[in-house]
C-alpha positions as CSV (number, residue, x, y, z in Angstrom):
1,M,54.4,5.2,12.7
2,K,51.5,5.2,14.8
3,K,49.9,8.2,12.8
4,S,50.3,6.3,9.6
5,I,48.5,3.2,11.2
6,I,45.6,5.3,12.2
7,I,45.0,7.0,9.1
8,I,45.4,3.7,7.0
9,S,42.9,1.9,9.5
10,S,40.5,4.7,8.8
11,L,40.7,4.8,5.2
12,L,40.2,1.1,5.1
13,M,37.4,1.3,7.5
14,V,35.6,4.1,5.2
15,A,36.2,1.9,2.1
16,L,34.7,-1.1,3.6
17,V,31.7,0.7,4.6
18,S,31.2,2.8,1.5
19,G,31.5,-0.4,-0.3
20,S,28.4,-2.0,1.2
21,V,26.5,1.3,0.8
22,F,27.2,1.8,-2.8
23,A,26.4,-1.9,-3.4
24,W,22.6,-1.2,-3.0
25,G,22.7,1.0,-6.0
26,P,20.2,3.9,-6.5
27,G,16.8,3.6,-5.0
28,K,17.6,0.0,-3.4
29,G,16.8,-0.7,0.0
30,R,14.0,2.0,0.4
31,G,11.3,-0.3,-0.1
32,M,8.4,0.4,-2.3
33,G,7.9,3.8,-2.1
34,Y,6.1,6.3,-4.6
35,N,7.1,5.8,-8.1
36,S,10.1,3.6,-7.0
37,N,9.1,0.7,-9.2
38,Q,7.1,1.8,-12.4
39,D,7.4,-1.3,-14.4
40,C,6.0,-3.3,-11.4
41,P,6.8,-6.7,-12.7
42,R,6.3,-8.3,-9.6
43,Y,2.7,-7.4,-9.6
44,G,1.7,-8.0,-13.1
45,G,3.5,-5.0,-14.6
46,Q,2.3,-1.5,-15.9
47,S,1.9,-3.0,-19.5
48,A,-1.4,-4.6,-18.4
49,F,-2.8,-1.3,-17.7
50,N,-1.1,0.3,-20.5
51,D,-3.0,-2.0,-23.0
52,L,-6.3,-0.5,-22.0
53,S,-8.1,2.0,-24.2
54,Q,-8.6,5.5,-22.9
55,D,-12.3,4.6,-22.2
56,Q,-11.7,1.5,-20.2
57,R,-9.3,3.7,-18.1
58,N,-11.9,6.3,-17.7
59,Q,-14.2,3.7,-16.8
60,L,-11.9,2.1,-14.3
61,G,-11.3,5.6,-12.7
62,S,-14.8,6.2,-12.4
63,L,-15.4,3.0,-10.8
64,R,-12.7,3.6,-8.3
65,Q,-14.0,7.0,-7.4
66,V,-17.1,5.1,-6.6
67,F,-15.5,2.7,-4.6
68,I,-13.8,5.4,-2.7
69,D,-17.0,7.4,-2.1
70,D,-18.9,4.3,-1.0
71,T,-16.3,3.3,1.6
72,Y,-15.4,6.8,2.8
73,E,-17.7,6.6,6.1
74,A,-16.7,3.0,6.8
75,R,-12.9,3.8,6.3
76,S,-13.3,6.6,8.6
77,A,-15.1,5.1,11.2
78,K,-12.6,2.3,11.2
79,F,-9.9,4.7,11.8
80,A,-11.7,6.7,14.7
81,K,-12.4,3.2,16.3
82,R,-8.7,2.0,15.9
83,Q,-7.7,5.5,17.4
84,E,-10.2,5.0,20.4
85,M,-9.0,1.5,20.8
86,R,-5.3,2.6,20.9
87,M,-6.0,5.5,23.4
88,L,-7.9,2.9,25.7
89,M,-5.0,0.6,25.8
90,E,-2.6,3.3,27.0
91,T,-4.8,3.8,30.2
92,S,-3.5,2.4,33.4
93,N,-6.8,0.2,33.6
94,P,-8.3,-0.6,30.0
95,D,-11.7,-1.9,30.1
96,R,-11.9,-5.3,28.3
97,A,-15.5,-5.2,27.5
98,K,-15.1,-1.7,25.7
99,L,-12.0,-3.1,23.8
100,E,-14.0,-6.3,22.8
101,K,-16.9,-4.0,21.6
102,L,-14.6,-2.0,19.5
103,S,-12.9,-4.8,18.0
104,R,-16.1,-6.3,16.8
105,E,-17.2,-3.0,15.4
106,I,-13.9,-2.8,13.6
107,T,-14.2,-6.2,12.2
108,D,-17.7,-5.3,10.9
109,L,-16.5,-2.1,9.2
110,Q,-13.7,-4.1,7.7
111,K,-16.2,-6.5,6.2
112,Q,-18.2,-4.0,4.8
113,V,-15.0,-2.4,2.9
114,R,-14.0,-6.0,2.0
115,D,-17.5,-6.5,0.3
116,K,-17.4,-3.3,-1.5
117,R,-13.7,-4.3,-2.7
118,I,-15.3,-7.5,-4.1
119,D,-17.8,-5.5,-6.0
120,F,-15.3,-3.0,-7.2
121,Q,-13.1,-5.8,-8.5
122,L,-15.9,-7.3,-10.2
123,G,-16.9,-4.2,-11.9
124,A,-13.3,-3.6,-13.0
125,K,-13.3,-7.3,-14.3
126,K,-16.3,-6.3,-16.5
127,I,-14.7,-3.4,-17.8
128,S,-11.4,-5.1,-18.6
129,P,-11.3,-9.1,-18.0
130,E,-7.6,-9.1,-19.0
131,L,-6.7,-7.3,-15.6
132,G,-7.9,-10.1,-13.4
133,M,-6.6,-10.6,-10.0
134,G,-2.9,-9.6,-9.9
135,R,-2.9,-7.9,-13.1
136,G,-3.7,-4.5,-12.3
137,F,-5.8,-4.9,-9.1
138,G,-6.3,-7.3,-6.5
139,Q,-2.7,-7.8,-5.5
140,G,0.4,-5.8,-5.1
141,R,0.6,-2.1,-4.2
142,G,-1.0,-0.1,-6.9
143,K,-4.1,1.9,-6.8
144,W,-6.1,-0.8,-7.7
145,S,-4.6,-3.3,-5.3
146,G,-7.0,-3.6,-2.5
147,K,-4.2,-3.4,0.1
148,G,-2.7,-0.6,2.3
149,G,-4.2,-1.5,5.8
150,Q,-4.6,1.6,7.8
151,R,-3.3,4.2,5.2
152,G,-6.9,5.4,4.3
153,F,-7.9,4.3,0.9
154,Q,-7.3,0.7,0.4
155,G,-4.4,0.1,-1.9
156,Q,-2.9,3.7,-2.2
157,G,0.9,3.0,-3.0
158,N,3.3,3.4,-5.5
159,N,0.8,4.4,-8.2
160,C,1.9,1.5,-10.2
161,Y,-1.3,0.8,-12.2
162,Y,-2.8,4.2,-12.6
163,N,-1.1,6.9,-14.8
164,N,-3.1,9.8,-16.3
């Protein structure tokens, strides 16, 4: 009798746990990883980029490459300064003056990248006014998004708006 209760309880427990796992469905709960949401309806949809001519796509690709090239040094310096700040914070007695100086330098570098991003977005709007903010760049997580924080290029994400 005891064995059957243990077996039935075990099977019931497995059924309850597996039911909640399978309720998510494939790909759910993993976040916005690479190619996890190709149609990107929340961010303006892939259709906005698909409606562009090949010439417009090429121009946007070139403009993006110019943005990457123009901001490479500022982004690299920002990364190095953040690493330096982290290392300094891990010491037993961090120097506040040096931390404040690094913080100001990081803010200046962020402003440089932000200004270049504005130039990029204005250039993209000239190439394709229908893409506007949130329709292919500016918001969301696509390659044209301008988000992405510390991950290197601002906006590298799920490849939502750039399919070649």
